[in-house]
N, C-alpha and C positions, 0 to 999 in steps of 0.2 A: 504494500500500500504506500502511496505517496503521502506527503504531509497534507496536501489538499484533500485527499480522500479521508484521512483521519479527522481533519477539521470538520468536514461535512458530516461524517458519521456522528461525532460528538454533538455537533450543532443540532442535528435531527433527533438524536437519542434524548438529549436533555432539554430540548426546546429553548436553545439559546442562540444568539447570533453567531455567525461564522467568525466575526471579529473577536468576540469573547472567547470562543473555543480556541482560536489560534493563539490568543494571549495566554490562556491557561497552559496550552502545550508548550509555548515558548518559555514560560516561567518555570515549568516543571523541568525542562531540559537545562535551563540555567542553574536551577537548584542542584540537579544531578552533577553537573560539571563542577560547581563550586564546592559541594560537599566531598566529591571524589578527590579534588585537589587538596582540600583542607584536611580531611580525615583519612584519606586513602581507601575509603569504601563508601558506597551508596547503595542501599537496598531498594530495589524496585519490587514492592510487595506483590507476591503472586507470580513474578516473572523471574527474578534472580537478583544479582548484585553486580555492580561494577567495582573492580578492585585494582589498585595500583600494584604492579609487580616489578621488582628490580631484576633485570637480566644481567648476568655476569658477562664480562668480556670473554670472547672466545675466538678461536681460530676458524677461518673459513677459506674459501677459494673463489677467486675471480672466475665466473663462469665463462667469460670470453677467452681468457688466456690460460686458465688453470693455475695461475700464480697464487701462492698462499698469501692471505691477507689477515689482518687483525681486525675483528669486529669489536668496537668499543662497547662498554657497559652502558645500559640505558634503562629508563623506566618506561613501561608500557601499561596500557589499560586492558584488562581482560574482563569479559562479561561471563559470569558463571550462572547458568540457568538454575532456577529453583527445582527441587525434586518433583514437585507437583506439576510444574510446567513441562518438564521433560516427559513425565509419565503420561500427560495428556496428549502429547504430540507423537512420541515414539511408540510404535506398536510393540508389544512384548514379543520376544522370540518364541517360536514354537518348538 
């Protein structure tokens, strides 16, 4: 779904204007970003959580030349799905 489709869905579902729905979605996204930056984790109830993870420096290879290179350490964001979210989407194995 695009942001516009999500805005339309919420506007129709809760009988609010598209502008109000867009404002709520934008504010929620801003809150998720600021809390993840500040605390390192933000829980999306029923969906999962975003977590800051530190990756160690490591060795790699330049795919074009095959030359060994050093990949520096960095911080990345990972989205970890909630158990209920995964179970609702992924079918159990037979």
